[in-house]
PDB file of N, CA, C and O in Angstrom:
ATOM      1  N   MET A   1     -14.118   7.533  11.648  1.00  0.00           N
ATOM      2  CA  MET A   1     -13.886   8.197  10.276  1.00  0.00           C
ATOM      3  C   MET A   1     -12.486   8.061   9.863  1.00  0.00           C
ATOM      4  O   MET A   1     -12.298   8.149   8.649  1.00  0.00           O
ATOM      5  N   SER A   2     -11.621   7.896  10.494  1.00  0.00           N
ATOM      6  CA  SER A   2     -10.233   7.770  10.098  1.00  0.00           C
ATOM      7  C   SER A   2      -9.913   6.429   9.304  1.00  0.00           C
ATOM      8  O   SER A   2      -9.073   6.374   8.406  1.00  0.00           O
ATOM      9  N   VAL A   3     -10.652   5.395   9.723  1.00  0.00           N
ATOM     10  CA  VAL A   3     -10.517   4.180   8.963  1.00  0.00           C
ATOM     11  C   VAL A   3     -10.987   4.306   7.472  1.00  0.00           C
ATOM     12  O   VAL A   3     -10.308   3.906   6.526  1.00  0.00           O
ATOM     13  N   ILE A   4     -12.245   4.916   7.353  1.00  0.00           N
ATOM     14  CA  ILE A   4     -12.707   5.291   6.114  1.00  0.00           C
ATOM     15  C   ILE A   4     -11.796   6.068   5.161  1.00  0.00           C
ATOM     16  O   ILE A   4     -11.592   5.839   3.969  1.00  0.00           O
ATOM     17  N   TRP A   5     -11.272   7.075   5.967  1.00  0.00           N
ATOM     18  CA  TRP A   5     -10.385   7.954   5.219  1.00  0.00           C
ATOM     19  C   TRP A   5      -9.118   7.287   4.818  1.00  0.00           C
ATOM     20  O   TRP A   5      -8.565   7.718   3.807  1.00  0.00           O
ATOM     21  N   THR A   6      -8.601   6.336   5.441  1.00  0.00           N
ATOM     22  CA  THR A   6      -7.386   5.512   5.224  1.00  0.00           C
ATOM     23  C   THR A   6      -7.748   4.624   4.061  1.00  0.00           C
ATOM     24  O   THR A   6      -6.900   4.379   3.203  1.00  0.00           O
ATOM     25  N   ILE A   7      -8.844   4.181   3.999  1.00  0.00           N
ATOM     26  CA  ILE A   7      -9.430   3.270   2.869  1.00  0.00           C
ATOM     27  C   ILE A   7      -9.448   4.113   1.578  1.00  0.00           C
ATOM     28  O   ILE A   7      -9.031   3.619   0.530  1.00  0.00           O
ATOM     29  N   ILE A   8      -9.874   5.249   1.624  1.00  0.00           N
ATOM     30  CA  ILE A   8      -9.955   6.099   0.481  1.00  0.00           C
ATOM     31  C   ILE A   8      -8.670   6.495  -0.052  1.00  0.00           C
ATOM     32  O   ILE A   8      -8.444   6.487  -1.262  1.00  0.00           O
ATOM     33  N   ILE A   9      -7.668   6.904   0.977  1.00  0.00           N
ATOM     34  CA  ILE A   9      -6.375   7.229   0.539  1.00  0.00           C
ATOM     35  C   ILE A   9      -5.629   6.027   0.019  1.00  0.00           C
ATOM     36  O   ILE A   9      -4.803   6.135  -0.887  1.00  0.00           O
ATOM     37  N   GLY A  10      -5.928   4.868   0.604  1.00  0.00           N
ATOM     38  CA  GLY A  10      -5.281   3.744   0.231  1.00  0.00           C
ATOM     39  C   GLY A  10      -5.594   3.231  -1.337  1.00  0.00           C
ATOM     40  O   GLY A  10      -4.787   2.734  -2.122  1.00  0.00           O
ATOM     41  N   PHE A  11      -6.896   3.482  -1.526  1.00  0.00           N
ATOM     42  CA  PHE A  11      -7.463   3.307  -2.908  1.00  0.00           C
ATOM     43  C   PHE A  11      -6.670   4.014  -3.967  1.00  0.00           C
ATOM     44  O   PHE A  11      -6.226   3.439  -4.960  1.00  0.00           O
ATOM     45  N   ALA A  12      -6.514   5.288  -3.708  1.00  0.00           N
ATOM     46  CA  ALA A  12      -5.684   6.189  -4.545  1.00  0.00           C
ATOM     47  C   ALA A  12      -4.269   5.855  -4.646  1.00  0.00           C
ATOM     48  O   ALA A  12      -3.646   5.834  -5.707  1.00  0.00           O
ATOM     49  N   ALA A  13      -3.765   5.580  -3.432  1.00  0.00           N
ATOM     50  CA  ALA A  13      -2.371   5.018  -3.398  1.00  0.00           C
ATOM     51  C   ALA A  13      -2.015   3.802  -4.116  1.00  0.00           C
ATOM     52  O   ALA A  13      -0.950   3.693  -4.722  1.00  0.00           O
ATOM     53  N   GLY A  14      -2.923   2.861  -4.051  1.00  0.00           N
ATOM     54  CA  GLY A  14      -2.748   1.746  -4.930  1.00  0.00           C
ATOM     55  C   GLY A  14      -2.762   1.821  -6.428  1.00  0.00           C
ATOM     56  O   GLY A  14      -2.103   1.058  -7.134  1.00  0.00           O
ATOM     57  N   VAL A  15      -3.520   2.747  -6.872  1.00  0.00           N
ATOM     58  CA  VAL A  15      -3.582   3.059  -8.224  1.00  0.00           C
ATOM     59  C   VAL A  15      -2.317   3.737  -8.596  1.00  0.00           C
ATOM     60  O   VAL A  15      -1.680   3.308  -9.559  1.00  0.00           O
ATOM     61  N   VAL A  16      -1.864   4.838  -7.863  1.00  0.00           N
ATOM     62  CA  VAL A  16      -0.665   5.502  -8.185  1.00  0.00           C
ATOM     63  C   VAL A  16       0.491   4.483  -7.976  1.00  0.00           C
ATOM     64  O   VAL A  16       1.340   4.424  -8.866  1.00  0.00           O
ATOM     65  N   ALA A  17       0.594   3.782  -7.033  1.00  0.00           N
ATOM     66  CA  ALA A  17       1.823   3.001  -6.803  1.00  0.00           C
ATOM     67  C   ALA A  17       1.895   1.904  -7.973  1.00  0.00           C
ATOM     68  O   ALA A  17       2.990   1.431  -8.274  1.00  0.00           O
ATOM     69  N   LYS A  18       0.708   1.497  -8.639  1.00  0.00           N
ATOM     70  CA  LYS A  18       0.812   0.656  -9.684  1.00  0.00           C
ATOM     71  C   LYS A  18       1.319   1.218 -10.869  1.00  0.00           C
ATOM     72  O   LYS A  18       1.958   0.518 -11.655  1.00  0.00           O
ATOM     73  N   PHE A  19       1.070   2.571 -11.107  1.00  0.00           N
ATOM     74  CA  PHE A  19       1.712   3.289 -12.219  1.00  0.00           C
ATOM     75  C   PHE A  19       3.118   3.526 -11.924  1.00  0.00           C
ATOM     76  O   PHE A  19       3.897   3.478 -12.875  1.00  0.00           O
ATOM     77  N   ILE A  20       3.569   3.775 -10.758  1.00  0.00           N
ATOM     78  CA  ILE A  20       5.031   3.947 -10.461  1.00  0.00           C
ATOM     79  C   ILE A  20       5.799   2.692 -10.584  1.00  0.00           C
ATOM     80  O   ILE A  20       6.968   2.708 -10.968  1.00  0.00           O
ATOM     81  N   MET A  21       5.162   1.576 -10.264  1.00  0.00           N
ATOM     82  CA  MET A  21       6.049   0.225 -10.164  1.00  0.00           C
ATOM     83  C   MET A  21       5.171  -0.867 -11.073  1.00  0.00           C
ATOM     84  O   MET A  21       4.564  -1.796 -10.541  1.00  0.00           O
ATOM     85  N   PRO A  22       5.183  -0.649 -12.436  1.00  0.00           N
ATOM     86  CA  PRO A  22       4.636  -1.731 -13.215  1.00  0.00           C
ATOM     87  C   PRO A  22       5.655  -2.973 -13.250  1.00  0.00           C
ATOM     88  O   PRO A  22       6.858  -2.839 -13.029  1.00  0.00           O
ATOM     89  N   GLY A  23       5.109  -4.054 -13.519  1.00  0.00           N
ATOM     90  CA  GLY A  23       6.079  -5.206 -13.661  1.00  0.00           C
ATOM     91  C   GLY A  23       5.197  -6.542 -13.821  1.00  0.00           C
ATOM     92  O   GLY A  23       3.973  -6.578 -13.688  1.00  0.00           O
ATOM     93  N   ASP A  24       5.930  -7.505 -14.093  1.00  0.00           N
ATOM     94  CA  ASP A  24       5.272  -8.897 -14.443  1.00  0.00           C
ATOM     95  C   ASP A  24       4.757  -9.605 -13.203  1.00  0.00           C
ATOM     96  O   ASP A  24       3.758 -10.324 -13.225  1.00  0.00           O
ATOM     97  N   ASN A  25       5.581  -9.339 -11.981  1.00  0.00           N
ATOM     98  CA  ASN A  25       5.148 -10.115 -10.854  1.00  0.00           C
ATOM     99  C   ASN A  25       4.119  -9.199  -9.976  1.00  0.00           C
ATOM    100  O   ASN A  25       3.728  -9.616  -8.886  1.00  0.00           O
ATOM    101  N   GLU A  26       3.769  -8.159 -10.400  1.00  0.00           N
ATOM    102  CA  GLU A  26       2.734  -7.214  -9.773  1.00  0.00           C
ATOM    103  C   GLU A  26       1.424  -7.710 -10.027  1.00  0.00           C
ATOM    104  O   GLU A  26       1.172  -8.383 -11.026  1.00  0.00           O
ATOM    105  N   PRO A  27       0.522  -7.386  -9.107  1.00  0.00           N
ATOM    106  CA  PRO A  27      -0.761  -7.786  -9.437  1.00  0.00           C
ATOM    107  C   PRO A  27      -1.513  -6.960 -10.715  1.00  0.00           C
ATOM    108  O   PRO A  27      -1.440  -5.736 -10.827  1.00  0.00           O
ATOM    109  N   SER A  28      -2.130  -7.695 -11.509  1.00  0.00           N
ATOM    110  CA  SER A  28      -2.652  -6.915 -12.783  1.00  0.00           C
ATOM    111  C   SER A  28      -4.095  -6.528 -12.637  1.00  0.00           C
ATOM    112  O   SER A  28      -4.618  -5.763 -13.448  1.00  0.00           O
ATOM    113  N   GLY A  29      -4.731  -7.024 -11.651  1.00  0.00           N
ATOM    114  CA  GLY A  29      -6.154  -6.770 -11.502  1.00  0.00           C
ATOM    115  C   GLY A  29      -6.459  -5.478 -10.646  1.00  0.00           C
ATOM    116  O   GLY A  29      -5.722  -5.175  -9.707  1.00  0.00           O
ATOM    117  N   PHE A  30      -7.489  -4.775 -10.968  1.00  0.00           N
ATOM    118  CA  PHE A  30      -7.834  -3.593 -10.419  1.00  0.00           C
ATOM    119  C   PHE A  30      -7.950  -3.741  -8.882  1.00  0.00           C
ATOM    120  O   PHE A  30      -7.316  -3.089  -8.053  1.00  0.00           O
ATOM    121  N   ILE A  31      -8.924  -4.771  -8.625  1.00  0.00           N
ATOM    122  CA  ILE A  31      -9.343  -5.082  -7.276  1.00  0.00           C
ATOM    123  C   ILE A  31      -8.064  -5.366  -6.395  1.00  0.00           C
ATOM    124  O   ILE A  31      -7.844  -4.764  -5.344  1.00  0.00           O
ATOM    125  N   LEU A  32      -7.291  -6.285  -6.892  1.00  0.00           N
ATOM    126  CA  LEU A  32      -6.071  -6.677  -6.146  1.00  0.00           C
ATOM    127  C   LEU A  32      -5.052  -5.544  -5.934  1.00  0.00           C
ATOM    128  O   LEU A  32      -4.469  -5.465  -4.853  1.00  0.00           O
ATOM    129  N   THR A  33      -4.830  -4.717  -6.860  1.00  0.00           N
ATOM    130  CA  THR A  33      -4.113  -3.608  -6.771  1.00  0.00           C
ATOM    131  C   THR A  33      -4.710  -2.495  -5.735  1.00  0.00           C
ATOM    132  O   THR A  33      -3.956  -1.828  -5.026  1.00  0.00           O
ATOM    133  N   THR A  34      -5.928  -2.373  -5.711  1.00  0.00           N
ATOM    134  CA  THR A  34      -6.574  -1.491  -4.708  1.00  0.00           C
ATOM    135  C   THR A  34      -6.570  -1.996  -3.300  1.00  0.00           C
ATOM    136  O   THR A  34      -6.425  -1.257  -2.326  1.00  0.00           O
ATOM    137  N   VAL A  35      -6.745  -3.351  -3.237  1.00  0.00           N
ATOM    138  CA  VAL A  35      -6.522  -3.903  -1.940  1.00  0.00           C
ATOM    139  C   VAL A  35      -5.185  -3.752  -1.287  1.00  0.00           C
ATOM    140  O   VAL A  35      -5.007  -3.342  -0.140  1.00  0.00           O
ATOM    141  N   LEU A  36      -4.188  -4.157  -2.204  1.00  0.00           N
ATOM    142  CA  LEU A  36      -2.728  -3.815  -1.815  1.00  0.00           C
ATOM    143  C   LEU A  36      -2.486  -2.390  -1.426  1.00  0.00           C
ATOM    144  O   LEU A  36      -1.811  -2.106  -0.437  1.00  0.00           O
ATOM    145  N   GLY A  37      -3.058  -1.462  -2.232  1.00  0.00           N
ATOM    146  CA  GLY A  37      -2.989  -0.012  -1.745  1.00  0.00           C
ATOM    147  C   GLY A  37      -3.563   0.200  -0.499  1.00  0.00           C
ATOM    148  O   GLY A  37      -2.903   0.899   0.270  1.00  0.00           O
ATOM    149  N   ILE A  38      -4.742  -0.276  -0.066  1.00  0.00           N
ATOM    150  CA  ILE A  38      -5.376  -0.062   1.135  1.00  0.00           C
ATOM    151  C   ILE A  38      -4.561  -0.668   2.276  1.00  0.00           C
ATOM    152  O   ILE A  38      -4.430  -0.079   3.349  1.00  0.00           O
ATOM    153  N   VAL A  39      -3.984  -1.928   2.003  1.00  0.00           N
ATOM    154  CA  VAL A  39      -2.964  -2.541   3.017  1.00  0.00           C
ATOM    155  C   VAL A  39      -1.811  -1.596   3.250  1.00  0.00           C
ATOM    156  O   VAL A  39      -1.426  -1.341   4.390  1.00  0.00           O
ATOM    157  N   GLY A  40      -1.213  -1.034   2.078  1.00  0.00           N
ATOM    158  CA  GLY A  40      -0.183  -0.203   2.326  1.00  0.00           C
ATOM    159  C   GLY A  40      -0.483   1.055   3.067  1.00  0.00           C
ATOM    160  O   GLY A  40       0.375   1.529   3.812  1.00  0.00           O
ATOM    161  N   ALA A  41      -1.713   1.662   2.903  1.00  0.00           N
ATOM    162  CA  ALA A  41      -2.066   2.805   3.698  1.00  0.00           C
ATOM    163  C   ALA A  41      -2.142   2.480   5.112  1.00  0.00           C
ATOM    164  O   ALA A  41      -1.700   3.292   5.925  1.00  0.00           O
ATOM    165  N   PHE A  42      -2.698   1.283   5.533  1.00  0.00           N
ATOM    166  CA  PHE A  42      -2.721   0.732   6.805  1.00  0.00           C
ATOM    167  C   PHE A  42      -1.391   0.653   7.367  1.00  0.00           C
ATOM    168  O   PHE A  42      -1.213   1.090   8.505  1.00  0.00           O
ATOM    169  N   VAL A  43      -0.356   0.108   6.657  1.00  0.00           N
ATOM    170  CA  VAL A  43       0.940  -0.169   7.047  1.00  0.00           C
ATOM    171  C   VAL A  43       1.670   1.108   7.322  1.00  0.00           C
ATOM    172  O   VAL A  43       2.402   1.224   8.304  1.00  0.00           O
ATOM    173  N   ALA A  44       1.452   2.159   6.372  1.00  0.00           N
ATOM    174  CA  ALA A  44       2.020   3.327   6.590  1.00  0.00           C
ATOM    175  C   ALA A  44       1.373   4.130   7.744  1.00  0.00           C
ATOM    176  O   ALA A  44       2.112   4.845   8.419  1.00  0.00           O
ATOM    177  N   THR A  45       0.232   4.078   7.984  1.00  0.00           N
ATOM    178  CA  THR A  45      -0.451   4.610   9.317  1.00  0.00           C
ATOM    179  C   THR A  45       0.072   3.878  10.434  1.00  0.00           C
ATOM    180  O   THR A  45       0.432   4.578  11.380  1.00  0.00           O
ATOM    181  N   PHE A  46       0.198   2.663  10.549  1.00  0.00           N
ATOM    182  CA  PHE A  46       0.789   1.847  11.761  1.00  0.00           C
ATOM    183  C   PHE A  46       2.229   2.210  11.872  1.00  0.00           C
ATOM    184  O   PHE A  46       2.699   2.423  12.990  1.00  0.00           O
ATOM    185  N   LEU A  47       2.990   2.300  10.767  1.00  0.00           N
ATOM    186  CA  LEU A  47       4.333   2.713  11.156  1.00  0.00           C
ATOM    187  C   LEU A  47       4.592   4.060  11.537  1.00  0.00           C
ATOM    188  O   LEU A  47       5.487   4.382  12.319  1.00  0.00           O
ATOM    189  N   GLY A  48       3.747   4.900  10.941  1.00  0.00           N
ATOM    190  CA  GLY A  48       3.902   6.461  11.220  1.00  0.00           C
ATOM    191  C   GLY A  48       3.582   6.649  12.747  1.00  0.00           C
ATOM    192  O   GLY A  48       4.282   7.337  13.490  1.00  0.00           O
ATOM    193  N   GLN A  49       2.371   5.919  13.171  1.00  0.00           N
ATOM    194  CA  GLN A  49       2.110   6.067  14.611  1.00  0.00           C
ATOM    195  C   GLN A  49       3.120   5.456  15.548  1.00  0.00           C
ATOM    196  O   GLN A  49       3.398   5.961  16.636  1.00  0.00           O
ATOM    197  N   SER A  50       3.667   4.327  15.070  1.00  0.00           N
ATOM    198  CA  SER A  50       4.660   3.672  15.785  1.00  0.00           C
ATOM    199  C   SER A  50       5.982   4.504  16.074  1.00  0.00           C
ATOM    200  O   SER A  50       6.565   4.550  17.157  1.00  0.00           O
ATOM    201  N   LEU A  51       6.331   5.128  14.941  1.00  0.00           N
ATOM    202  CA  LEU A  51       7.506   6.031  14.927  1.00  0.00           C
ATOM    203  C   LEU A  51       7.317   7.543  15.385  1.00  0.00           C
ATOM    204  O   LEU A  51       8.192   8.408  15.341  1.00  0.00           O
ATOM    205  N   GLU A  52       6.033   7.695  15.824  1.00  0.00           N
ATOM    206  CA  GLU A  52       5.527   8.904  16.235  1.00  0.00           C
ATOM    207  C   GLU A  52       5.602  10.065  15.236  1.00  0.00           C
ATOM    208  O   GLU A  52       5.762  11.234  15.586  1.00  0.00           O
ATOM    209  N   TRP A  53       5.476   9.666  13.994  1.00  0.00           N
ATOM    210  CA  TRP A  53       5.264  10.814  12.896  1.00  0.00           C
ATOM    211  C   TRP A  53       3.916  11.200  12.964  1.00  0.00           C
ATOM    212  O   TRP A  53       3.633  12.383  12.775  1.00  0.00           O
ATOM    213  N   TYR A  54       2.979  10.308  13.225  1.00  0.00           N
ATOM    214  CA  TYR A  54       1.589  10.698  13.306  1.00  0.00           C
ATOM    215  C   TYR A  54       1.115  10.639  14.696  1.00  0.00           C
ATOM    216  O   TYR A  54       1.711   9.876  15.457  1.00  0.00           O
ATOM    217  N   ARG A  55       0.145  11.324  15.130  1.00  0.00           N
ATOM    218  CA  ARG A  55      -0.467  11.275  16.339  1.00  0.00           C
ATOM    219  C   ARG A  55      -1.422  10.170  16.365  1.00  0.00           C
ATOM    220  O   ARG A  55      -1.887   9.724  15.316  1.00  0.00           O
ATOM    221  N   PRO A  56      -1.777   9.649  17.658  1.00  0.00           N
ATOM    222  CA  PRO A  56      -2.798   8.552  17.714  1.00  0.00           C
ATOM    223  C   PRO A  56      -4.073   8.967  16.990  1.00  0.00           C
ATOM    224  O   PRO A  56      -4.545  10.083  17.203  1.00  0.00           O
ATOM    225  N   GLY A  57      -4.636   8.132  16.160  1.00  0.00           N
ATOM    226  CA  GLY A  57      -5.838   8.575  15.513  1.00  0.00           C
ATOM    227  C   GLY A  57      -5.573   9.121  14.239  1.00  0.00           C
ATOM    228  O   GLY A  57      -6.507   9.105  13.437  1.00  0.00           O
ATOM    229  N   GLU A  58      -4.373   9.656  13.847  1.00  0.00           N
ATOM    230  CA  GLU A  58      -4.132  10.304  12.808  1.00  0.00           C
ATOM    231  C   GLU A  58      -3.596   9.392  11.752  1.00  0.00           C
ATOM    232  O   GLU A  58      -2.640   8.673  12.041  1.00  0.00           O
ATOM    233  N   GLY A  59      -4.173   9.347  10.434  1.00  0.00           N
ATOM    234  CA  GLY A  59      -3.799   8.425   9.358  1.00  0.00           C
ATOM    235  C   GLY A  59      -2.660   9.074   8.543  1.00  0.00           C
ATOM    236  O   GLY A  59      -2.314  10.253   8.629  1.00  0.00           O
ATOM    237  N   ALA A  60      -2.121   8.116   7.729  1.00  0.00           N
ATOM    238  CA  ALA A  60      -1.114   8.571   6.765  1.00  0.00           C
ATOM    239  C   ALA A  60      -1.714   9.345   5.664  1.00  0.00           C
ATOM    240  O   ALA A  60      -2.852   9.090   5.270  1.00  0.00           O
ATOM    241  N   GLY A  61      -0.923  10.369   5.104  1.00  0.00           N
ATOM    242  CA  GLY A  61      -1.373  11.198   4.030  1.00  0.00           C
ATOM    243  C   GLY A  61      -1.127  10.387   2.668  1.00  0.00           C
ATOM    244  O   GLY A  61      -0.701   9.232   2.647  1.00  0.00           O
ATOM    245  N   LEU A  62      -1.421  11.079   1.635  1.00  0.00           N
ATOM    246  CA  LEU A  62      -1.365  10.252   0.292  1.00  0.00           C
ATOM    247  C   LEU A  62       0.058   9.923  -0.021  1.00  0.00           C
ATOM    248  O   LEU A  62       0.248   8.881  -0.648  1.00  0.00           O
ATOM    249  N   VAL A  63       1.146  10.693   0.340  1.00  0.00           N
ATOM    250  CA  VAL A  63       2.488  10.380  -0.027  1.00  0.00           C
ATOM    251  C   VAL A  63       2.992   9.168   0.891  1.00  0.00           C
ATOM    252  O   VAL A  63       3.759   8.327   0.423  1.00  0.00           O
ATOM    253  N   GLY A  64       2.583   9.111   2.079  1.00  0.00           N
ATOM    254  CA  GLY A  64       2.859   8.001   3.030  1.00  0.00           C
ATOM    255  C   GLY A  64       2.277   6.727   2.594  1.00  0.00           C
ATOM    256  O   GLY A  64       2.842   5.633   2.596  1.00  0.00           O
ATOM    257  N   ALA A  65       1.007   7.014   2.198  1.00  0.00           N
ATOM    258  CA  ALA A  65       0.280   5.601   1.739  1.00  0.00           C
ATOM    259  C   ALA A  65       0.817   5.137   0.431  1.00  0.00           C
ATOM    260  O   ALA A  65       0.781   3.935   0.167  1.00  0.00           O
ATOM    261  N   ILE A  66       1.341   6.046  -0.453  1.00  0.00           N
ATOM    262  CA  ILE A  66       1.954   5.599  -1.662  1.00  0.00           C
ATOM    263  C   ILE A  66       3.213   4.790  -1.373  1.00  0.00           C
ATOM    264  O   ILE A  66       3.514   3.758  -1.972  1.00  0.00           O
ATOM    265  N   VAL A  67       3.967   5.396  -0.332  1.00  0.00           N
ATOM    266  CA  VAL A  67       5.152   4.663   0.012  1.00  0.00           C
ATOM    267  C   VAL A  67       4.770   3.335   0.635  1.00  0.00           C
ATOM    268  O   VAL A  67       5.337   2.298   0.293  1.00  0.00           O
ATOM    269  N   GLY A  68       3.836   3.362   1.523  1.00  0.00           N
ATOM    270  CA  GLY A  68       3.407   1.942   2.097  1.00  0.00           C
ATOM    271  C   GLY A  68       2.872   1.060   0.953  1.00  0.00           C
ATOM    272  O   GLY A  68       3.083  -0.152   1.006  1.00  0.00           O
ATOM    273  N   ALA A  69       2.205   1.586  -0.058  1.00  0.00           N
ATOM    274  CA  ALA A  69       1.659   0.620  -1.117  1.00  0.00           C
ATOM    275  C   ALA A  69       2.779   0.121  -2.028  1.00  0.00           C
ATOM    276  O   ALA A  69       2.676  -0.972  -2.586  1.00  0.00           O
ATOM    277  N   ILE A  70       3.855   0.912  -2.188  1.00  0.00           N
ATOM    278  CA  ILE A  70       4.981   0.424  -2.910  1.00  0.00           C
ATOM    279  C   ILE A  70       5.568  -0.647  -2.163  1.00  0.00           C
ATOM    280  O   ILE A  70       5.766  -1.713  -2.747  1.00  0.00           O
ATOM    281  N   ILE A  71       5.901  -0.508  -0.847  1.00  0.00           N
ATOM    282  CA  ILE A  71       6.555  -1.494  -0.015  1.00  0.00           C
ATOM    283  C   ILE A  71       5.667  -2.675  -0.065  1.00  0.00           C
ATOM    284  O   ILE A  71       6.229  -3.759  -0.216  1.00  0.00           O
ATOM    285  N   VAL A  72       4.363  -2.658   0.036  1.00  0.00           N
ATOM    286  CA  VAL A  72       3.525  -3.931  -0.125  1.00  0.00           C
ATOM    287  C   VAL A  72       3.705  -4.587  -1.388  1.00  0.00           C
ATOM    288  O   VAL A  72       3.858  -5.804  -1.482  1.00  0.00           O
ATOM    289  N   LEU A  73       3.683  -3.621  -2.574  1.00  0.00           N
ATOM    290  CA  LEU A  73       3.867  -4.396  -3.874  1.00  0.00           C
ATOM    291  C   LEU A  73       5.153  -4.949  -4.057  1.00  0.00           C
ATOM    292  O   LEU A  73       5.275  -5.909  -4.819  1.00  0.00           O
ATOM    293  N   LEU A  74       6.235  -4.428  -3.402  1.00  0.00           N
ATOM    294  CA  LEU A  74       7.580  -5.029  -3.497  1.00  0.00           C
ATOM    295  C   LEU A  74       7.517  -6.439  -2.724  1.00  0.00           C
ATOM    296  O   LEU A  74       8.047  -7.466  -3.148  1.00  0.00           O
ATOM    297  N   ILE A  75       6.952  -6.357  -1.793  1.00  0.00           N
ATOM    298  CA  ILE A  75       6.811  -7.669  -0.908  1.00  0.00           C
ATOM    299  C   ILE A  75       6.067  -8.803  -1.727  1.00  0.00           C
ATOM    300  O   ILE A  75       6.463  -9.964  -1.824  1.00  0.00           O
ATOM    301  N   TYR A  76       4.961  -8.292  -2.281  1.00  0.00           N
ATOM    302  CA  TYR A  76       4.082  -9.099  -3.104  1.00  0.00           C
ATOM    303  C   TYR A  76       4.836  -9.534  -4.257  1.00  0.00           C
ATOM    304  O   TYR A  76       4.739 -10.703  -4.630  1.00  0.00           O
ATOM    305  N   GLY A  77       5.611  -8.670  -4.883  1.00  0.00           N
ATOM    306  CA  GLY A  77       6.452  -9.160  -6.050  1.00  0.00           C
ATOM    307  C   GLY A  77       7.412 -10.270  -5.838  1.00  0.00           C
ATOM    308  O   GLY A  77       7.616 -11.171  -6.651  1.00  0.00           O
ATOM    309  N   PHE A  78       8.070 -10.119  -4.517  1.00  0.00           N
ATOM    310  CA  PHE A  78       9.104 -11.171  -4.035  1.00  0.00           C
ATOM    311  C   PHE A  78       8.373 -12.475  -3.812  1.00  0.00           C
ATOM    312  O   PHE A  78       8.891 -13.525  -4.191  1.00  0.00           O
ATOM    313  N   VAL A  79       7.162 -12.458  -3.199  1.00  0.00           N
ATOM    314  CA  VAL A  79       6.483 -13.695  -2.821  1.00  0.00           C
ATOM    315  C   VAL A  79       5.853 -14.275  -4.094  1.00  0.00           C
ATOM    316  O   VAL A  79       5.822 -15.496  -4.244  1.00  0.00           O
ATOM    317  N   ALA A  80       5.378 -13.489  -4.964  1.00  0.00           N
ATOM    318  CA  ALA A  80       4.779 -13.951  -6.226  1.00  0.00           C
ATOM    319  C   ALA A  80       5.841 -14.501  -7.161  1.00  0.00           C
ATOM    320  O   ALA A  80       5.633 -15.530  -7.803  1.00  0.00           O
ATOM    321  N   GLY A  81       6.964 -13.830  -7.242  1.00  0.00           N
ATOM    322  CA  GLY A  81       8.090 -14.139  -8.024  1.00  0.00           C
ATOM    323  C   GLY A  81       8.725 -15.594  -7.505  1.00  0.00           C
ATOM    324  O   GLY A  81       9.134 -16.430  -8.311  1.00  0.00           O
ATOM    325  N   ARG A  82       8.756 -15.788  -6.076  1.00  0.00           N
ATOM    326  CA  ARG A  82       9.360 -17.053  -5.619  1.00  0.00           C
ATOM    327  C   ARG A  82       8.308 -18.192  -5.886  1.00  0.00           C
ATOM    328  O   ARG A  82       8.660 -19.320  -6.232  1.00  0.00           O
ATOM    329  N   ARG A  83       7.062 -17.848  -5.713  1.00  0.00           N
ATOM    330  CA  ARG A  83       6.132 -19.029  -6.026  1.00  0.00           C
ATOM    331  C   ARG A  83       6.149 -19.427  -7.463  1.00  0.00           C
ATOM    332  O   ARG A  83       5.988 -20.625  -7.697  1.00  0.00           O
ATOM    333  N   ARG A  84       6.319 -18.607  -8.459  1.00  0.00           N
ATOM    334  CA  ARG A  84       6.286 -19.030  -9.832  1.00  0.00           C
ATOM    335  C   ARG A  84       7.526 -19.811 -10.162  1.00  0.00           C
ATOM    336  O   ARG A  84       7.488 -20.630 -11.080  1.00  0.00           O
ATOM    337  N   THR A  85       8.622 -19.609  -9.470  1.00  0.00           N
ATOM    338  CA  THR A  85      10.011 -20.249  -9.899  1.00  0.00           C
ATOM    339  C   THR A  85      10.013 -21.604  -9.329  1.00  0.00           C
ATOM    340  O   THR A  85      10.837 -22.399  -9.782  1.00  0.00           O
ATOM    341  N   ILE A  86       9.158 -22.005  -8.340  1.00  0.00           N
ATOM    342  CA  ILE A  86       9.224 -23.366  -7.762  1.00  0.00           C
ATOM    343  C   ILE A  86       8.599 -24.356  -8.515  1.00  0.00           C
ATOM    344  O   ILE A  86       8.597 -25.522  -8.121  1.00  0.00           O
TER     345      ILE A  86
END
């Protein structure tokens, strides 16, 4: 059940992160933004469990997922920006 909950939280986090970090190099599609938010939620969950902020089996909350989604969006922006300038 925690994986499904992480996907739901990641969906919301991707939408919120897109509103927080709009930009030219950011993904403009709803699906891609949502997928990056879900990846961000999984990143936040993994980092939180590695740093022992979360217990094993416990997922990241909405705030942690938003931070993870913003980190993933930043990385995506750097990669997409570099690809366009070549």
